[in-house]
C-alpha positions in Angstrom: -14.9 -81.6 -37.1 -13.6 -84.1 -34.6 -10.5 -86.0 -35.6 -8.2 -87.7 -33.2 -6.6 -87.7 -29.8 -3.0 -87.1 -29.1 -1.1 -88.7 -26.3 1.6 -86.5 -25.1 4.9 -88.3 -24.7 6.3 -88.3 -21.3 9.2 -86.1 -20.7 12.5 -88.0 -20.7 15.7 -86.8 -19.5 18.5 -86.3 -21.9 21.2 -88.5 -20.7 24.0 -89.5 -22.8 26.5 -91.8 -21.4 29.7 -92.6 -23.0 29.9 -95.9 -24.7 26.2 -96.0 -25.8 25.8 -97.6 -29.3 24.6 -95.8 -32.4 21.2 -97.5 -32.3 20.6 -96.4 -28.8 21.7 -92.9 -29.7 19.3 -92.7 -32.6 16.5 -93.9 -30.4 17.3 -91.2 -27.8 17.3 -88.5 -30.5 14.1 -89.8 -31.9 12.5 -89.7 -28.5 13.7 -86.2 -27.8 12.4 -85.1 -31.2 9.0 -86.6 -30.4 8.9 -84.8 -27.1 9.6 -81.5 -28.8 6.9 -82.2 -31.5 4.4 -83.2 -28.8 5.2 -80.0 -26.8 4.7 -77.9 -29.9 1.4 -79.6 -30.8 0.1 -79.1 -27.2 1.0 -75.4 -27.3 -0.7 -74.6 -30.5 -3.5 -72.0 -30.2 -5.7 -74.1 -32.5 -6.8 -77.7 -32.3 -4.8 -80.3 -34.3 -5.4 -83.9 -35.2 -3.4 -86.2 -37.4 -4.7 -89.4 -39.2 -2.9 -92.2 -41.0 -3.8 -93.7 -44.3 -6.2 -96.1 -42.6 -8.1 -93.1 -41.2 -7.0 -93.8 -37.7 -5.9 -91.1 -35.3 -2.2 -90.7 -34.8 -2.1 -87.7 -32.5 -4.3 -84.8 -31.3 -3.9 -81.9 -28.8 -6.0 -80.8 -26.0 -7.3 -77.8 -27.9 -8.9 -80.3 -30.3 -10.6 -82.2 -27.5 -11.7 -78.9 -25.9 -13.2 -77.5 -29.1 -15.4 -80.5 -29.6 -15.8 -81.4 -25.9 -14.5 -84.9 -26.6 -13.6 -87.5 -23.9 -9.8 -88.2 -23.8 -10.5 -91.7 -22.6 -12.5 -92.4 -25.8 -10.5 -90.4 -28.3 -7.1 -92.0 -28.1 -4.4 -92.8 -30.8 -5.7 -95.5 -33.1 -9.4 -94.7 -32.9 -11.0 -94.6 -36.3 -12.1 -91.2 -37.7 -15.7 -92.3 -38.0 -15.8 -93.4 -34.3 -14.7 -89.9 -33.4 -17.5 -88.5 -35.4 -20.0 -90.9 -33.8 -18.6 -89.9 -30.3 -19.3 -86.2 -31.1 -22.9 -87.2 -32.1 -23.3 -89.2 -28.9 -22.3 -86.4 -26.6 -24.6 -84.0 -28.5 -21.9 -81.6 -29.8 -22.5 -82.5 -33.5 -25.4 -80.9 -35.3 -25.6 -83.8 -37.9 -25.3 -87.5 -37.8 -21.9 -89.3 -38.1 -22.8 -90.6 -41.5 -23.7 -87.1 -42.8 -20.5 -85.6 -41.2 -18.4 -88.3 -42.8 -20.0 -87.9 -46.2 -19.0 -84.2 -46.0 -15.4 -85.0 -45.3 -14.9 -88.1 -47.5 -14.3 -86.1 -50.7 -11.5 -84.2 -49.1 -9.9 -87.4 -47.7 -10.2 -89.2 -51.0 -9.1 -86.2 -53.1 -6.0 -85.8 -51.0 -6.2 -82.0 -51.6 -5.7 -79.2 -49.2 -9.1 -77.6 -48.4 -10.9 -75.5 -45.8 -14.5 -75.8 -44.7 -16.7 -75.0 -41.8 -18.8 -76.9 -39.3 -21.5 -75.4 -37.2 -21.8 -77.2 -33.8 -25.1 -77.8 -32.0 -24.4 -75.0 -29.6 -24.0 -72.6 -32.5 -20.3 -72.3 -32.5 -18.5 -72.1 -35.8 -15.4 -74.2 -36.4 -13.1 -73.6 -39.4 -11.3 -76.9 -40.4 -8.2 -76.8 -42.6 -7.6 -80.2 -44.2 -4.0 -80.9 -45.3 -3.1 -84.3 -46.9 0.1 -86.1 -45.9 2.4 -87.4 -48.7 2.6 -91.0 -47.2 -1.2 -91.1 -46.7 -3.5 -89.7 -44.1 -4.0 -86.0 -43.3 -3.6 -83.3 -40.7 -6.6 -81.1 -39.7 -6.3 -77.8 -38.0 -9.4 -76.6 -36.1 -10.2 -73.0 -35.2 -13.2 -71.7 -33.2 -14.1 -68.5 -35.1 -17.5 -68.0 -33.4 -16.5 -64.7 -31.6 -14.7 -63.5 -34.7 -17.7 -64.1 -36.9 -20.0 -62.5 -34.3 -17.7 -59.5 -34.2 -17.7 -59.3 -38.0 -21.5 -59.6 -38.0 -21.7 -56.8 -35.4 -19.3 -54.7 -37.4 -21.3 -55.3 -40.6 -24.5 -54.4 -38.7 -22.9 -51.3 -37.3 -21.8 -50.3 -40.8 -25.3 -51.0 -42.0 -26.8 -48.8 -39.3 -24.2 -46.1 -39.8 -25.0 -46.1 -43.5 -28.7 -46.0 -42.8 -28.2 -43.2 -40.3 -26.2 -41.2 -42.7 -28.7 -41.8 -45.5 -31.6 -40.7 -43.3 -30.1 -37.9 -41.4 -31.9 -34.6 -41.6 -28.5 -32.9 -41.4 -25.7 -33.0 -43.8 -22.5 -34.6 -42.4 -18.8 -34.5 -43.2 -16.2 -36.5 -41.3 -12.5 -35.7 -41.5 -9.7 -38.0 -40.4 -6.9 -37.1 -38.0 -4.9 -36.1 -41.1 -7.6 -33.7 -42.0 -8.9 -35.6 -45.0 -12.6 -36.2 -45.8 -13.5 -39.8 -45.0 -17.3 -39.7 -44.8 -19.9 -37.6 -46.6 -23.6 -38.3 -46.6 -26.2 -37.7 -49.3 -28.0 -35.0 -47.3 -24.9 -32.8 -47.5 -25.0 -33.1 -51.3 -28.8 -32.4 -51.3 -28.3 -29.3 -49.2 -25.7 -28.0 -51.5 -27.5 -29.1 -54.7 -24.2 -30.8 -55.6 -23.1 -34.2 -57.0 -20.9 -36.8 -55.3 -18.1 -36.1 -57.8 -18.0 -32.5 -56.7 -16.8 -33.5 -53.2 -14.7 -36.6 -53.4 -13.3 -38.4 -50.3 -9.7 -37.4 -49.4 -10.3 -33.6 -49.9 -9.1 -31.3 -47.2 -11.2 -28.8 -45.3 -9.6 -25.9 -47.2 -10.3 -27.7 -50.5 -13.9 -28.2 -49.5 -14.5 -24.6 -48.7 -12.8 -23.5 -51.9 -15.0 -25.8 -53.9 -18.2 -24.7 -52.1 -17.4 -21.1 -53.0 -16.3 -21.8 -56.6 -19.5 -23.8 -57.3 -21.6 -20.8 -56.1 -22.9 -22.6 -53.1 -21.4 -20.6 -50.2 -21.3 -16.9 -50.2 -17.7 -15.6 -50.4 -15.6 -15.8 -47.2 -12.0 -15.6 -46.1 -11.0 -19.3 -46.4 -7.7 -18.9 -44.4 -9.5 -17.1 -41.6 -12.3 -19.7 -41.5 -9.9 -22.7 -41.5 -7.8 -21.0 -38.8 -10.8 -20.5 -36.5 -12.0 -24.1 -37.0 -8.6 -25.7 -36.3 -7.9 -23.5 -33.3 -11.2 -24.7 -31.7 -10.6 -28.3 -32.6 -7.0 -28.3 -31.4 -8.3 -26.9 -28.1 -10.8 -29.8 -27.9 -13.8 -27.4 -28.3 -16.7 -27.5 -30.7 -17.4 -24.6 -33.0 -20.6 -23.5 -34.6 -21.6 -20.7 -37.0 -24.2 -19.7 -39.5 -23.3 -20.0 -43.2 -25.2 -17.9 -45.7 -25.7 -19.5 -49.1 -25.8 -17.7 -52.4 -29.5 -18.8 -52.9 -30.6 -17.0 -49.7 -30.7 -20.0 -47.5 -28.9 -20.3 -44.1 -27.1 -23.4 -42.8 -26.1 -23.9 -39.2 -22.7 -25.6 -39.2 -21.4 -27.4 -36.1 -17.9 -28.8 -35.9 -17.0 -31.3 -33.1 -13.6 -33.0 -32.4 -13.5 -36.8 -32.4 -11.9 -38.7 -29.5 -9.5 -40.6 -31.9 -8.5 -37.5 -33.8 -10.2 -35.8 -36.7 -13.6 -34.1 -36.5 -17.2 -34.2 -37.8 -19.1 -31.3 -39.2 -22.9 -31.2 -39.5 -25.0 -28.9 -41.7 -28.6 -28.0 -40.9 -30.9 -25.9 -43.0 -32.2 -23.3 -40.5 -33.6 -20.8 -43.0 -37.2 -21.0 -41.8 -36.2 -21.2 -38.2 -34.0 -18.1 -38.6 -36.9 -16.3 -40.3 -39.3 -17.4 -37.5 -36.8 -16.2 -34.9 -36.4 -12.9 -36.7 -40.2 -12.6 -36.9 -40.5 -13.4 -33.2 -37.8 -10.9 -32.3 -39.5 -8.3 -34.5 -42.9 -9.0 -32.8 -41.3 -8.7 -29.4 -40.0 -5.2 -30.2 -42.6 -3.9 -32.7 -46.2 -3.1 -32.8 -48.1 -5.8 -34.8 -50.5 -3.3 -36.5 -48.2 -0.6 -37.7 -44.7 -2.3 -37.5 -43.5 0.6 -35.5 -41.2 0.0 -32.5 -43.3 -0.8 -29.4 -42.9 0.6 -25.9 -40.2 -2.0 -25.0 -38.0 -1.1 -28.0 -38.7 2.6 -27.6 -37.2 2.3 -24.1 -34.1 0.5 -25.4 -33.6 3.2 -28.1 -34.2 6.0 -25.5 -31.6 4.5 -23.1 -29.1 4.2 -26.0 -29.7 7.8 -27.0 -29.4 9.1 -23.4 -26.1 7.2 -23.2 -24.7 9.5 -25.9 -25.5 12.5 -23.6 -26.7 14.6 -26.6 -29.7 16.9 -26.5 -33.0 15.3 -27.6 -36.7 15.7 -27.3 -39.4 13.2 -26.3 -42.8 13.8 -27.9 -45.8 12.0 -26.4 -48.7 11.9 -28.9 -52.4 11.1 -28.5 -54.9 11.2 -31.3 -58.0 13.5 -30.9 -61.4 12.2 -32.0 -60.0 8.7 -32.8 -62.7 7.1 -30.7 -65.4 8.8 -32.8 -63.8 7.4 -36.0 -63.7 3.9 -34.4 -67.3 4.2 -33.3 -68.5 5.6 -36.6 -66.7 3.4 -39.1 -65.8 0.3 -37.1 -62.5 -1.1 -35.8 -61.2 -2.2 -39.2 -61.4 1.4 -40.4 -59.8 2.5 -37.2 -56.9 0.1 -37.7 -56.4 1.4 -41.2 -56.4 4.9 -39.9 -53.7 4.1 -37.3 -51.5 2.6 -40.0 -51.9 5.8 -42.1 -51.1 7.9 -39.0 -48.0 5.8 -38.4 -46.8 6.4 -42.0 -47.4 10.2 -41.7 -45.4 10.3 -38.5 -42.5 8.5 -40.1 -42.6 11.0 -42.9 -42.8 13.9 -40.5 -39.4 13.1 -38.7 -36.3 14.1 -40.6 -33.3 12.4 -39.0 -32.6 8.7 -39.5 -31.9 8.5 -35.8 -35.4 9.7 -34.9 -37.6 6.9 -33.5 -41.4 6.8 -34.0 -43.1 4.2 -31.7 -46.7 3.1 -31.0 -47.5 2.4 -27.3 -50.9 1.0 -28.0 -54.4 2.3 -28.9 -54.0 5.8 -30.3 -50.8 6.6 -28.3 -47.5 7.3 -30.1 -44.1 8.6 -29.0 -41.1 10.0 -30.8 -37.5 10.4 -29.9 -36.1 13.5 -31.8 -32.3 13.3 -31.8 -29.7 15.9 -32.6 -31.8 18.9 -31.6 -30.1 22.3 -31.0 -32.8 23.9 -29.0 -36.5 23.8 -28.2 -37.3 25.4 -31.5 -36.4 22.2 -33.3 -38.9 20.2 -31.3 -41.5 22.9 -31.8 -41.0 22.8 -35.5 -41.5 19.0 -35.6 -44.6 19.3 -33.4 -46.2 21.9 -35.7 -45.4 19.7 -38.7 -47.0 16.7 -37.0 -50.2 18.6 -36.1 -50.5 19.7 -39.7 -49.7 16.4 -41.3 -51.9 14.2 -39.0 -54.8 16.7 -39.2 -55.2 16.3 -42.9 -58.3 14.2 -44.0 -58.0 10.5 -44.5 -59.9 9.0 -47.4 -60.7 5.3 -47.8 -63.4 3.6 -49.9 -65.2 6.9 -50.5 -65.2 7.7 -46.7 -63.5 10.7 -45.2 -62.1 10.5 -41.7 -60.8 13.3 -39.5 -58.6 13.1 -36.5 -56.3 15.5 -34.7 -53.3 15.0 -32.5 -52.1 16.5 -29.2 -48.5 16.4 -28.2 -46.5 16.8 -25.0 -42.8 17.6 -25.3 -40.0 17.0 -22.8 -36.4 18.1 -23.5 -33.2 16.4 -22.4 -31.3 17.4 -20.3 -33.5 20.3 -19.2 -36.6 18.3 -18.3 -34.9 15.2 -16.9 -31.9 13.0 -17.1 -33.4 9.5 -17.2 -36.0 7.8 -19.4 -38.7 7.5 -16.8 -38.6 11.2 -15.9 -38.6 12.3 -19.5 -41.6 10.1 -20.4 -43.5 11.1 -17.4 -42.9 14.8 -18.1 -43.9 14.4 -21.7 -47.1 12.7 -20.7 -47.9 15.6 -18.3 -47.4 18.1 -21.1 -49.7 16.0 -23.3 -52.4 16.0 -20.6 -52.2 19.7 -20.3 -52.6 20.1 -24.0 -55.6 17.9 -24.2 -57.2 19.6 -21.2 -56.7 23.0 -23.0 -58.5 22.2 -26.2 -56.7 19.3 -28.0 -55.0 19.4 -31.4 -52.2 21.4 -29.8 -48.7 20.8 -28.5 -47.3 21.8 -25.1 -43.8 21.8 -23.6 -43.3 20.4 -20.1 -43.3 23.1 -17.4 -42.5 22.7 -13.7 -45.8 22.5 -11.9 -47.5 20.3 -14.5 -47.2 17.4 -12.1 -49.7 19.1 -9.8 -52.3 18.9 -12.6 -51.6 15.2 -13.1 -51.9 14.6 -9.3 -55.2 16.4 -9.3 -56.5 14.2 -12.1 -55.5 11.1 -10.3 -57.0 12.3 -7.0 -60.2 13.1 -8.9 -60.3 9.5 -10.3 -59.7 8.1 -6.8 -62.5 10.2 -5.2 -64.9 9.4 -8.1 -64.4 5.7 -7.6 -65.1 6.0 -3.9 -68.0 8.3 -4.3 -70.5 5.7 -5.6 -70.0 3.4 -2.7 -70.3 6.4 -0.3 -73.6 7.4 -2.0 -72.3 10.9 -2.8 -74.3 11.1 -6.1 -77.8 12.5 -6.5 -80.2 13.4 -9.3 -81.7 16.7 -10.2 -84.6 16.9 -12.7 -85.2 19.7 -15.3 -88.8 20.0 -16.6 -89.7 19.6 -20.2 -92.5 21.8 -21.6 -95.0 20.9 -24.3 -95.0 24.3 -26.1 -98.5 23.8 -27.7 -100.4 23.0 -24.5 -98.1 24.9 -22.1 -97.9 21.8 -19.8 -95.0 20.1 -18.2 -94.9 16.6 -19.9 -91.7 15.2 -18.5 -88.2 15.9 -17.0 -84.6 15.1 -17.7 -82.6 13.4 -14.9 -79.3 15.2 -14.4 -76.5 13.7 -12.3 -74.9 15.6 -9.5 -71.9 14.7 -7.3 -71.9 16.2 -3.8 -68.4 15.5 -2.5 -67.5 16.1 1.2 -64.2 17.6 0.2 -64.9 19.1 -3.2 -68.4 20.4 -2.6 -71.0 20.2 -5.5 -69.1 19.0 -8.6 -70.6 19.8 -12.0 -71.1 16.9 -14.4 -68.8 18.7 -16.9 -66.0 18.1 -14.4 -66.5 14.4 -13.8 -68.6 12.7 -16.5 -65.7 12.6 -19.0 -63.4 11.1 -16.3 -66.0 8.5 -15.5 -66.3 7.6 -19.1 -62.5 7.3 -19.5 -62.2 5.1 -16.4 -65.2 3.0 -17.2 -67.0 4.0 -14.0 -69.8 5.5 -16.1 -71.4 2.0 -16.5 -72.0 1.7 -12.7 -73.0 5.4 -12.4 -75.4 5.0 -15.4 -77.1 2.0 -13.9 -77.6 3.7 -10.6 -79.0 6.8 -12.3 -81.4 4.7 -14.4 -82.8 2.9 -11.4 -83.1 6.1 -9.3 -84.9 8.0 -12.1 -87.4 5.2 -12.8 -88.3 5.0 -9.1 -88.9 8.8 -9.1 -91.0 8.8 -12.3 -93.1 5.9 -11.0 -94.7 8.4 -8.5 -95.4 11.0 -11.2 -98.7 11.3 -13.1 -99.2 8.6 -15.8 -98.6 11.1 -18.6 -95.2 12.2 -17.4 -92.0 10.9 -19.1 -88.6 10.5 -17.6 -85.5 11.2 -19.8 -82.2 9.6 -18.8 -78.8 10.3 -20.4 -77.0 7.1 -21.6 -73.3 6.9 -22.4 -71.9 4.9 -25.3 -69.9 2.9 -22.8 -73.1 1.7 -21.1 -74.7 0.4 -24.3 -71.4 -1.3 -25.3 -71.1 -3.0 -21.9 -73.2 -5.9 -23.0 -75.7 -5.9 -20.2 -77.5 -2.6 -20.8 -80.8 -3.9 -22.1 -81.0 -6.1 -19.0 -80.3 -3.2 -16.8 -83.1 -1.1 -18.4 -85.6 -4.0 -18.1 -84.7 -4.6 -14.5 -85.0 -0.9 -13.6 -88.5 -0.8 -15.3 -89.6 -4.0 -13.6 -88.3 -3.0 -10.1 -89.9 0.5 -10.2 -93.1 -0.5 -12.0 -92.6 2.3 -14.6 -94.2 1.6 -18.0 -91.6 1.4 -20.7 -93.3 4.1 -22.8 -92.7 6.6 -20.1 -88.9 6.1 -20.2 -86.9 8.1 -22.7 -83.2 7.3 -23.2 -81.1 10.2 -24.5 -78.1 9.1 -26.5 -75.5 11.2 -28.2 -74.2 10.7 -31.7 -71.2 8.8 -30.4 -73.6 6.0 -29.7 -75.3 6.4 -33.1 -71.9 6.5 -34.9 -71.2 2.9 -33.8 -73.0 0.8 -36.4 -72.1 -2.5 -34.8 -74.7 -5.2 -34.7 -74.6 -5.2 -30.9 -75.5 -1.5 -30.5 -78.2 -1.6 -33.1 -79.6 -4.8 -31.7 -79.7 -3.3 -28.1 -81.5 -0.1 -29.3 -84.0 -2.0 -31.4 -84.7 -4.4 -28.5 -85.5 -1.5 -26.1 -87.5 0.4 -28.7 -89.5 -2.7 -29.3 -90.4 -2.8 -25.6 -91.8 0.7 -25.9 -88.8 2.6 -24.6 -88.4 6.0 -26.4 -85.0 6.9 -28.0 -84.0 10.5 -28.2 -81.0 11.9 -30.1 -79.3 14.5 -27.9 -77.3 17.5 -29.0 -78.6 17.2 -32.6 -76.8 19.3 -35.2 -73.4 19.4 -33.4 -71.9 16.3 -35.1 -70.6 15.5 -38.5 -73.5 13.6 -40.0 -76.5 13.9 -37.8 -79.0 13.5 -40.6 -77.4 10.3 -41.6 -78.1 8.8 -38.2 -81.9 9.4 -38.7 -81.8 7.4 -41.8 -79.9 4.4 -40.3 -81.9 4.2 -37.1 -85.4 5.7 -36.5 -85.5 7.7 -33.2 -88.5 9.1 -31.3 -87.1 12.5 -30.5 -84.3 14.9 -31.6 -83.1 17.6 -29.2 -81.7 20.8 -30.8 -78.5 21.7 -29.0 -78.5 24.8 -26.8 -75.9 26.4 -29.0 -78.5 26.8 -31.7 -81.2 28.1 -29.3 -78.9 30.8 -28.0 -78.3 32.1 -31.5 -81.9 32.1 -32.7 -81.7 35.8 -33.3 -79.2 35.1 -36.1 -80.7 34.6 -39.5 -78.7 31.5 -40.5 -79.2 29.8 -37.2 -82.9 30.4 -37.2 -83.1 28.9 -40.7 -81.3 25.8 -39.5 -83.6 25.4 -36.5 -86.7 25.8 -38.7 -85.3 23.2 -41.1 -84.7 20.7 -38.3 -88.2 21.3 -36.9 -89.7 20.8 -40.3 -87.7 17.6 -40.8 -89.0 16.3 -37.5 -92.6 17.0 -38.6 -92.1 15.2 -41.9 -90.6 12.2 -40.1 -93.1 12.2 -37.2 -90.3 12.8 -34.7 -90.8 15.1 -31.7 -88.4 18.0 -31.6 -87.2 19.5 -28.3 -85.2 22.7 -28.1 -82.6 22.9 -25.3 -81.4 26.0 -23.5 -84.5 28.1 -23.8 -83.9 31.1 -21.5 -86.1 33.9 -22.9 -89.7 34.4 -23.9 -88.5 35.6 -27.3 -86.8 32.3 -27.9 -89.8 30.4 -26.8 -92.1 32.5 -29.0 -89.9 31.9 -32.1 -89.9 28.2 -31.4 -93.7 28.2 -31.0 -94.1 30.0 -34.4 -91.7 27.5 -36.0 -93.8 24.6 -34.8 -91.3 23.2 -32.3 -92.9 20.6 -30.0 -91.1 20.9 -26.8 -88.8 23.2 -24.9 -86.3 22.8 -22.0 -84.2 25.4 -20.3 -84.0 27.9 -17.4 -87.2 29.7 -18.6 -89.1 26.5 -18.2 -87.5 25.4 -15.0 -84.1 25.0 -13.4 -82.8 21.5 -12.4 -84.5 20.7 -9.1 -84.9 17.9 -6.6 -87.6 15.3 -7.0 -89.7 16.9 -4.2 -89.7 20.3 -6.0 -90.7 18.7 -9.3 -93.5 16.9 -7.5 -94.8 20.2 -6.1 -94.7 21.7 -9.6 -96.7 18.8 -11.0 -99.3 19.0 -8.3 -99.6 22.7 -8.9 -100.1 22.1 -12.6 -102.7 19.5 -11.9 -104.7 21.9 -9.6 -104.5 24.6 -12.3 -105.9 22.2 -14.9 -108.7 21.2 -12.6 -109.6 24.8 -11.8 -109.4 25.7 -15.5 
């Protein structure tokens, strides 16, 4: 606190003349000594003030005045200590009254003991006052402004607090090493990650000692300590960070980063990335593998193929496509289809022999195989035969038995191509040839197969353009009521009259239309056209229209039927929709709901090609139809005893269930007579009438009407 003001003695020259008396000499020396003392006091870095036994100021320096902002004209030698205190109050520097300040200091003055205390000024500054008694009475006070020092100390304490809090709350473990390579900081998270105690890793340990302890405690998996230390120090000496994954004995993975510090030393952080690594591995797996079967996907297959071709050793590419898989999917549903695909994937993996062979799924029911290390085509043929046999065996699940086959196309390296794209294309061509020749077979690529593929693509392009060009037309084949001998309806049959191809048979384009999805548009067109034609027929004549499974599954089929009936004015009970068992095999709610909705409107449902499927009788139990049509293959063999027995059974079943039975492919009077005797209701075939234009059918119907009138 304030004390006293010092008046600096004026500088006097040091003159000594000969003959000056002792008294004068002593005075001169005393004056010089006072000057030196005053200079020393003024040059002190702290404030100083000296008081006599009467509490009056003897001397003070300017630092003292500056610290307390005192007025040198007021604070002069001889001023009482209390007056200095009051002056500091008057100028607003003191934070307490003069009496309170004096009461604080009085015990130190009276006790004549050395002491140190603090005073906080009104502006917040902190002054440390050192009180030192003088033997003859009075005292000397040294004043130091420690405000910045205390602020720095507080900031340092806060930094330490924040540092400690950050260390304690870090999600990463942390170790800090000094420039001498000794451990100086270690947080709790590091210990938690290692399931260790603080005593296991004491401060002062070296990097080498830490690694050795981590291995001995069974935390880190064994590693070459000298190699690890060397790599770390080389990176740090070069001023570079180093990171690595560290596998733990318990199966976890830590990501360790080591960064050099500006002042020397380094810091290492430890992060548990076990789940992240597993997620990354799963993502990588998903990017390269099929999610359903876990087989390599098309992308990974290409990588493996490029690698194999880089070895320049003979190999075979097998392109596979399942036969009748769609029927299984339609019959038992997609979950069963997925189960079957997984079973096929396992069988294919068992079929290959070499560990280098790759089995991949490209999507849907498409698979591919790289057969490595073959000597000749016989090796590929042997594998193909094995696959056809293994895949073709029945699949049994939950009491159900499923059957699929497989067709394969084979391309050989280097004979059939030197790059991946060429080999895959050629294998696909061979596959397409196999499927076109009967399925459940394998075919090797042959030069010229690309012509077949180009023809298929050209057919697809022409077919897509044909609808907009109005190249399609309908023929109608009469249906005979065997009992009355009358024509009671006709079946609409689609024809494609192409300018470049001529008249194209449905057998040559319907399957392609179904595979490309164009059948939905074609089917809608045929339905509208047939209803318009039938609307001009006699009221007891029915129109039968074939419907593809793709049409019913399209979602808008019921609306299309209703719109065709409404636009043409044809009553619903005169329309007969002929569906194959591929439609009936789909037991999905959408299909059954659509068929039920249409049947509820009065539309008749006929099951076409009855007897050629796997479980035709079961369909009659699941969904009641109005008509079943015996396939022409049975009609042509009616002269055979077994076939005749089957036909009679079907006719009898229809009679029991109240279902009309129509026999297709009737070409002779003998066949018609046998059907009549068996009680068959209707017949259709060349004997009854060949497919004809609407105008010809109209003439036939008019002639029939005239005949009835005359009879």
